[in-house]
DRENLUMMI-874979 format. One record per atom (N, C-alpha, C, CB): x, y, z. Coordinates in steps of 0.05 Angstrom, whole numbers, plus 5000, padded with zeros to 4 digits. Glycine has a CB too. Layout:
<nodes>
XYZ ...
</nodes>
This chain:
<nodes>
095358606932 094658896926 094259076948 092458906911 095559336946 095559486969 092659616978 097559696964 092359567004 089659657015 089259977017 089159547044 086560027017 086560337020 086360377051 083960477004 086860617059 087060687085 084360867090 089960837090 084060937115 081661117122 082161347111 080961147151 084761437103 085261727095 085161717063 088261857109 084061477054 083261487021 085961467005 081561797012 087961377017 090461346996 090561046990 093561447009 092261046973 092960736962 094660616976 094160706935 097260766985 098660637004 097760597032 100860737004 098660377046 097560317076 099460437094 097159997084 102160447089 104360477106 105160247124 103860687122 106960267137 108860527141 111060527110 110960477176 111760787111 114160807086 116560917096 113260997060 118460807089 120860877095 122661057077 122160657100 123461267081 124761457060 127861477068 123261767060 129461387052 132161417057 133461637039 133461147052 134161817055 134962097042 132962317051 134962077008 133262477065 131462687076 131862987068 131562677106 133062997043 133563267030 130663357019 135963237004 130863567003 128763686991 126763486980 129563846971 127163276963 125363106955 124362906977 126462986934 126062826989 125462607010 123862737029 128262467024 124762967040 122663087062 120363157049 123763347078 119863267023 117363337011 115763087009 117663476984 116862857002 115262596999 114262567031 117362316986 115362587048 114762517076 112762687086 117062537094 113062977079 110763167085 108063107074 111363437075 108363047042 105862957033 104762717043 105862947009 106162517050 105162257056 103762337086 107761997057 105262447102 104362497126 101662667131 106462597137 101262857110 099063027110 096762807101 099463307089 096762607087 095062427085 094762227104 095262327065 096162247127 095462047149 097261787149 092461957146 098961787135 100961547131 103261557149 101961517101 103961327161 106161307178 108761337164 105961067190 110661517166 113161567153 115461537169 113261827143 117861407164 120161357178 122261467161 120561057184 124061657173 125961787156 128761687163 125862097159 130761647146 133461627151 135161767131 134061357153 137461877143 139362027127 142061977137 138662337127 144462017124 146661977133 147662217145 148261867115 146162427146 146662697161 145062667186 145562967144 145662707208 144362727231 142362987232 146462747253 143963217224 142763457222 139963517205 144663617213 140263357178 138863337157 136263207166 140163217137 136762947181 134962787198 133262967215 136662587215 134463147234 133463277253 131563487241 135463367269 132463607221 130963837211 128363707194 132964047190 128463527180 126463357164 124363277188 127963067149 125363207209 123163077233 122163317245 124562867258 123563547249 122563777262 120163937244 125063957268 120263897215 118464087202 115963857196 119964267173 116163577209 113963417206 113763247187 112063537204 116463157173 116462967146 116162657155 119363007127 116262637184 116562347192 118262327221 118262167165 117862077231 119762027254 122261887242 118261837276 124161877261 126561737253 127161477254 128161827264 128261357238 128961027239 130561027264 130960887211 132861227270 134461177291 133461197317 136561337290 130761307319 129561347344 127461127350 128361607344 126960937331 124860737335 125660547358 124260567310 123460487371 123960287396 125260067389 121760187409 127059947408 128359707402 126659487396 129959647422 124659487410 122459237407 120359277384 120559217435 120759507369 118459567350 119359407321 117959937346 117359227315 117459107287 116959307266 115358887284 119459387255 118559577232 118759407204 120659867231 116359427194 115859257167 114759457145 113559017171 116159617131 115259807117 114159677087 117460037115 112159767078 110959647053 112359747030 107959697049 113559987033 114660157012 117160307022 112460367003 119960307008 121860407019 122760596992 123760197033 123260816995 123761056974 126261156983 121361296973 127961106964 130661156963 131261436951 131860926947 131461696968 132261916953 134862056962 130262086954 136761876955 139661976961 140562076935 141661746974 143162196938 144562296914 145162076895 146962426922 144962126869 145661906848 148161696852 146362056821 150261836863 152461686868 152561466890 154361856872 150261476907 149961256926 147161116924 150461366956 145661176902 142961086899 142760796896 141861216877 144460656877 144760406874 145360236896 146460386857 146960276913 147860146939 145760196958 150560256950 144560426960 142160436981 140060276970 141060726987 139160266947 136760086935 137859776946 136360106895 139959716938 140859426941 140659336971 143959406932 141459576992 141559477022 138459507027 143659677044 137159657018 134159647027 132859417019 132559867018 133259296991 132159046983 132758807002 133258976956 135258797012 136058587030 135058617058 138858567030 135158877065 134258937096 131058837101 134459297103 129658937077 126658927084 125758757059 124959237087 125958437063 124858317043 121858277034 125858127047 120458477049 117558447043 116958727030 115558367071 118658927025 117859177020 118759216987 119059387042 117259346976 117459456949 119759686949 114559576939 121559686935 123659936936 123860056911 126659856945 123560356914 123560526892 125660726895 120860646889 126960846874 128861076879 127661286862 132061026873 128261546869 127261786852 129261926839 125661986867 131261776833 134061906820 133361996790 136861656819 134462236783 133962366760 134862196735 135162626761 136461986736 137561826717 136861546728 140561876712 136061406702 135261116707 136760916698 133061056697 138060876677 139660716664 142160636679 140260826641 143260846689 145860806701 145160676729 147561096703 143060716748 142360576772 141760326768 140360676785 140160216745 139859946741 142059786732 137959906725 143659926721 146359776712 148159736736 147959946689 148159936753 149459916776 148859706795 149360126787 146259676794 144859466812 145559196802 141559506812 145359166780 145958876767 148658816770 145358846736 150658986779 153358926784 153658876816 155259156771 151858936828 151958896862 151558636865 149759076880 153558456878 153258206888 150858146898 154958146906 148757956892 146557866907 143958056902 147557866936 144558266889 141958496883 140258386863 143058806871 141258246842 139558136822 137257956830 141157996804 137657786850 135157636861 133357786875 135857426877 133458056878 131258186892 129858376875 132258316917 130958406849 130358626831 127558626825 132058606807 125858396829 122958396821 121258646842 121558056826 122958686862 121258856881 122659166880 121258726913 123859216854 125359466852 123559606826 129059406846 123259906831 122360006807 123460256806 119560016803 124860376785 125760636782 123960816777 127360656764 123961056794 121861276786 123361526785 119261306807 121561726777 122761996775 120762196774 124362016753 120462336797 118362546801 119562826781 118062626838 117962916766 118963146748 118463386765 117363156718 119363416790 118463636804 121263716824 115463536821 121663946832 123864026847 124064356849 126463896832 126064436862 126464726867 129464746864 125364816897 129965006858 133065046857 134365076886 133565326840 132365076907 133565056932 133364766941 132365266952 135164726961 135864416968 135764456997 139064286956 135564137009 135364137035 132364117047 136664367043 131963987066 129163937080 127964217086 129563767109 129264407090 127764647097 126564767075 129364847110 127264657047 125564777027 123564577015 127264887005 122964387035 120864187026 118264317028 120863937042 116364197008 113664277009 112264027005 112864486990 110163987020 108163757018 106663746990 105963787042 106463986977 104764006951 106663996928 103064276949 109263946933 111264006910 110563796887 114663966921 109163576891 108963386865 106063386857 109863056871 104663596867 101863596859 101363726826 100363786883 100463516814 100063566785 102363516769 099163826781 104563426777 107263396767 107263116755 109563446789 108763096729 109162816720 110762636738 110462816694 110462406743 112062216760 112661996744 110662116786 115161966731 115561736710 116261496724 117861796688 114861256717 115361016730 117160826706 112460886741 119560756712 120960596695 120960306704 123560696691 119560166698 119359866704 121759736688 116359736694 123459546702 124459446680 124059136676 127059526681 125258936664 124258696650 123658536675 126358556628 124258526700 123758346718 121958486741 126358226727 121158716739 119458816758 117158716763 119159026754 116058626787 113658506789 111358706788 113758346812 109058596778 106858786771 106058926796 104458636758 105858786820 105058886844 106959136854 105058666864 109559086848 111859286855 111059536836 115159166848 110559506812 109459716796 107059886805 108659596773 105559726815 102759856820 103259986851 099959596819 105059916867 105760026891 107460286886 107259816908 109260276866 110260526858 108460736846 112160466841 106660626831 104660826823 103060956839 103160746808 102460776862 100660886885 102161116901 099760646907 104661066905 106061326914 105561566901 108761296910 106161556873 105561816857 102961896860 106061786828 100861716860 098161836862 097161926888 096161656852 098361796904 097561896936 099062196940 098861646962 101162256925 102462526928 101162696909 105462516923 099162616894 097462816874 099462816846 097063186889 101262696844 102762676816 101362536791 105462516821 102062556770 100862426748 103062226737 099762636726 102461976742 104061736738 104561736703 102261456751 106861676693 107561606665 109461416663 108461826650 108861236646 110660996643 112561016619 108960736640 114960986623 117260956606 119060786609 118361146605 120360676589 123260536593 125260696604 124360446568 127160586621 129260746630 130960856605 130960576650 131160786583 132460886560 130861146549 132560656538 128361076548 126661316542 126961536557 123961256543 126761496585 126861686606 129361846603 126661556633 131561706604 134361856606 134662056578 137061616607 133761966552 133562076533 131962366536 132661906517 129562316547 127862546554 129262746569 125462466569 129862686592 130862886610 133162996601 131262776636 134862866585 137463016578 136563286558 139562786560 134063256546 133263456532 131663666544 132163376512 130163576562 128163786576 129063866602 125263686581 131063716615 131663816640 135263836643 130163606663 136863686634 139663706634 140663926616 140863456627 139863936591 140564146573 139764426584 139364106547 136964486590 136464746604 138364806621 134064756619 138864566646 140864696670 143764766660 141164486695 144964626640 147864686628 147164956615 149064446605 145265016601 145065256585 144465516603 142865216564 143165466625 142365656649 145065736661 140365496672 146765506670 149165556681 151065716664 150365326688 151065626639 152965766624 152266096619 153265606597 149966126613 148966426610 149966566638 145266446607 149166436666 149466596687 152466626695 147766486710 154166426684 157266466688 158266736675 158966216675 156866816653 157667076639 157267266657 156367156614 155867276681 155167516695 156967556718 152367506705 158767396718 160467396744 161567666745 162767156744 163167756721 164668006725 163468226708 167667966718 160568226707 159168436693 159268656711 156468376685 158968916697 158669166711 155669176725 159069406689 156269276751 153469266768 151269416750 153869446802 152069656737 149969816726 148669656703 151070076716 150069456689 148369246670 146869116679 149569056656 147668976704 145568806720 143468946731 146868656741 143369196735 141369346746 139369386724 142269606757 139469356702 138169396678 136069066679 140769446647 136668896688 136068636683 133168606687 137768446699 131468476670 128968446673 128368166676 127668566654 125568076673 124567756677 125967566657 121167716672 126867696634 128167526611 130967376626 129067746582 132467546637 134967436648 134367266669 136867626657 132367366688 131567186711 130666946704 129567286726 129266936682 127666656676 129966456664 124966696651 131966556648 133866416638 135866306658 135066566619 136466466680 138466406694 137266306721 140266616694 134866276729 133666186753 134765906761 130566176750 134565716741 135865446752 138765456755 135265196734 139865646750 143065646750 144065646780 144365926733 141965716798 142465726831 142365446841 140065916847 141765176823 142064926834 144164826844 141464766819 144064616859 146364536875 148664406856 145364326898 150964526853 152864366834 153764106844 155264516829 154164036869 154663766873 152863586862 154863726899 150263636865 148063456854 148263426827 145463536859 148563636813 148663646784 151463526773 148263946774 153463556784 155863386772 155063076771 158763416791 153363016790 153162706788 151262666770 152362556814 148962786767 147162746750 147962816716 144962906761 149762996714 150962986684 152862816676 152063216676 154262716699 155962496695 154962196687 157262476718 152662186703 151161936698 149561896667 149061926722 149262136658 147562186631 149062306612 145162356634 151762306616 153562476597 153262416567 156462436605 152862156558 152662056534 150362166518 152561786538 148162186530 145762286519 145862586516 143462196535 146962706539 147063016533 149163136515 147463156558 151262966514 153263036494 152363076467 155262846493 150362836460 149262836429 147763096427 147162566420 146263186446 144663436445 146463646445 142663456466 148663696456 150563916456 151963936433 152263906476 152463706420 153863736392 151863936374 154363406377 149363876375 147464036359 147164326368 144763906361 147664346393 147464656405 150264766388 147764686447 152364636392 154864726385 154764816356 156764516389 153564626337 153064726312 151264986307 152064516300 149365006321 147965236317 149165486331 145165186326 151065466351 152465676361 154465756340 153765606388 155965586327 158265626306 156665766285 159765336294 154565666277 152665786254 152366096261 149365636253 151566126281 150566426291 153566576297 148166416323 155766486306 157566636309 158566726279 159466506325 158866516262 159766566232 158066816224 159066296210 155366786226 153567006214 154067256227 150466936217 154667296252 154967516268 157367646267 154567466294 159567496257 162367596246 161967766225 164167376237 159967746211 159667936185 156667936184 161267806155 155368106198 152168116197 151368286173 150968256225 152568396155 151668546133 152068366110 153168796129 153368146111 153867976087 151467836076 155667776093 151367776054 149067666037 147967416052 150167596005 145867456057 144367226073 144667206101 145066976065 146267436112 146267426140 143967466160 147867596146 142667656147 139967716164 138267496161 138367976154 137767366137 136067136134 136566896154 136367036106 139366826158 139966636173 139766686201 142066546168 139966946211 139167026239 136166996242 140067326245 134767056225 131567026225 131266776224 129867156203 132666566210 131966286207 132566166237 133666136182 134566246247 135266136275 133066226297 138266226283 132266476294 129966526313 127266416309 129566796314 126666356286 124466236279 124565966282 123766286256 126465836285 126965536294 126465546323 130065426288 127465756334 126665786366 123865776370 127666046379 122565956356 119766006356 118165736354 118966206333 119065566332 117665326328 118065126355 118665186300 120465126364 120864936385 119565026414 123864886388 119265276417 117965386440 114665366437 118965706442 113765336414 110765336407 110165006417 110165416371 112264846418 111564546422 111464526451 113764336408 112264696470 112264646500 109564676507 114164836517 108564456520 105564476531 105164656552 104564216543 103064826551 102365026571 100564866592 100765276558 099165046606 097164956628 095564736614 095165216639 095064496633 093264256627 094264126599 089864366625 097164166592 097864046567 096864216542 096763756566 096264456546 095064596523 097164716511 092964786529 096664816484 099364976471 099565216486 099265066438 102065326488 103165536500 101365786497 105865576489 101165856472 099366096462 096366056465 099966146431 095565876480 092965826482 090866076495 092865576498 092366236510 091566446526 092166726519 092566406549 089966926524 090767176519 092167326545 088267336509 093867516538 095467626558 094367916563 098567626550 094268026588 094868326589 096068396613 092468486586 097368646618 099168696639 098168926655 101868746629 097968906682 096469136693 098869256713 093369016711 098869486715 100969616736 100269646762 101769896729 102069526778 101269526806 103369696824 101169216815 102269876840 104170016859 105569806876 102670226879 107869866884 109769686897 109469786929 112969706883 106969726940 106369766969 104569516976 104770046976 104469507002 103369247012 100169237005 103969227047 099068967001 096868956997 095868986963 095969147015 097269066953 096569146924 096068886903 099169346912 097568696908 097068426896 094668296902 099068256905 094368266928 092068156944 089268266931 092468256978 089568606930 087068716922 086668676890 086969016930 088768646875 088468586846 086968356842 091068546833 088268106856 087067826856 084367826867 088867616872 083967966887 081067976895 079168106876 080668116921 079568296864 077968436848 077368286823 079168696844 079668146812 079267996792 077267776798 081667906783 077567666822 075967466832 072767526828 076567426862 072367786838 069567866831 068567886805 069068086841 070167886788 069167906757 068467636747 071568036738 069267396765 068667176758 070367036734 066067206754 072267196725 074167076704 076566946716 075067296685 077066676707 079366516717 082266646704 078766186709 083866676724 086666746713 088266496709 088366946732 088766396684 090266196677 093166166688 090266196650 094266406685 097266406695 097466696707 099666336668 099666746720 100467006734 103666996737 099067036764 104667256726 107267296732 107567626739 109167176707 109767646755 110067956765 112967986759 109268036798 113168266748 116068336739 115868636748 116868276703 118368696762 118668956769 120169146751 119868956793 119069396748 119969596733 122269716740 118269756731 124869686728 127469826735 127170076743 129369816716 128170166768 128270446776 125270556782 129870626752 123070416781 120670536791 119670346816 118370576767 117970456828 116370316851 114270246840 115670466876 114370056823 111769956810 112369656801 110770156783 110269526799 110569256787 108869196764 109969066806 109468986747 107768936724 106568646728 109368966697 104168656726 102468396736 102268296710 099468426754 103068086697 102167976669 100367736671 104667896652 097867766667 095867576671 094567426646 093867706685 094567166647 093567036621 090566936629 095666776611 089166986607 086266886612 085466776583 083867136624 083166666582 081866546560 081466766538 079266416569 082066756513 082166946497 079467086496 083066856472 077066976496 074967136500 074267296523 073166996497 076067246543 075567446567 077167626572 075467346590 079167676553 080967876553 079968166554 082467846533 078368246534 076768496530 075268596559 074468426505 073768346567 072068386589 073668446617 070268136591 075868316619 077168346645 079068596640 078668066654 079568696616 080968966613 079169196622 081868996581 076469186611 074569406620 073669376646 072269436604 073669136658 072769156688 074769266706 071968886699 077569166701 079469286715 079969576713 081569156710 080069666691 080169976681 077770136696 079770006644 075170006702 073270136715 073370126740 071370066708 074969966752 075769956779 078370106790 075969686785 079470276765 081970466773 084670326766 082070526806 084770116758 087069956748 088170046718 086169636748 090770086716 091670166692 092769906679 093870396694 091569836659 092169636639 094069726617 089569546625 096369626618 098169776597 098269606572 101369826608 097369376569 097669246540 095769016544 100969126531 
</nodes>
């Protein structure tokens, strides 16, 4: 069992991270912040250099020739198309280390590993994992030590994973502040097809409609469009690999989406026909029902909190002032969103609080000179 360190971590180190992009560098930053020795390796010298310079770890290429490097854990954070080979190489190169990958698909990696000569003999030390965290930005410059805090980290142990290997993979998640969850590779890939891969595809499809849109139309855009298209800024190269690796499961879901689209198109082609408005309402209601199942903060239902919107002048210091004055009330803000009003030098701060605190906060802010608009 892994010993605890003086920094009260479950891992003792050193930890080798193969792949120093957004996630690899974020893992390095998180572990380094907890006092662990982290060594980085990446096929790109410039990526390695940036990750080192931001403090994510030291470089394997710069280790002293006489240094005995025996990592307790190797984290493979490479793109999906080279993950299996990188895992196999790490298992062979570091025979005492547990090896995990953080690829967003799991069945394909395990299947590829089984086909690599000699890899099967070492698979007891391998655990597939997937931290459910990320950003639409890529590269080590976008890395954050707190990226995984509070996020689910899925552990997909396979049939021959050793218990100690699973425990060490779990220790990585816990030390980074994530919440471990155990699933089979099949369960994981089915889940991410629905909750991650489908939203990415739909976001990209919606955003693609904007390429030739009139500038005056886009000037009217509010948070609705920004929310839907935010993840459309993701790296196409990475998503080509992810979608290819999980295509079968995603296609099954897209068939259902296509049926709904065909149904809506047929209805809108004759919106005054008998039953057309009922069908539109039914489609929207089905969306309401699905949205209501998405967990909110701390796993609570999404509509557990009351909302109010405060008008905020678009000048320096106003957001800080608003949050400071809310702090003086002793009322906790459960969520916060800021939307800019098109054509006006003003922002709309949407606050979520416990239902019983909405009226109290409204009155307090009004007394302090803030305009609560709803």
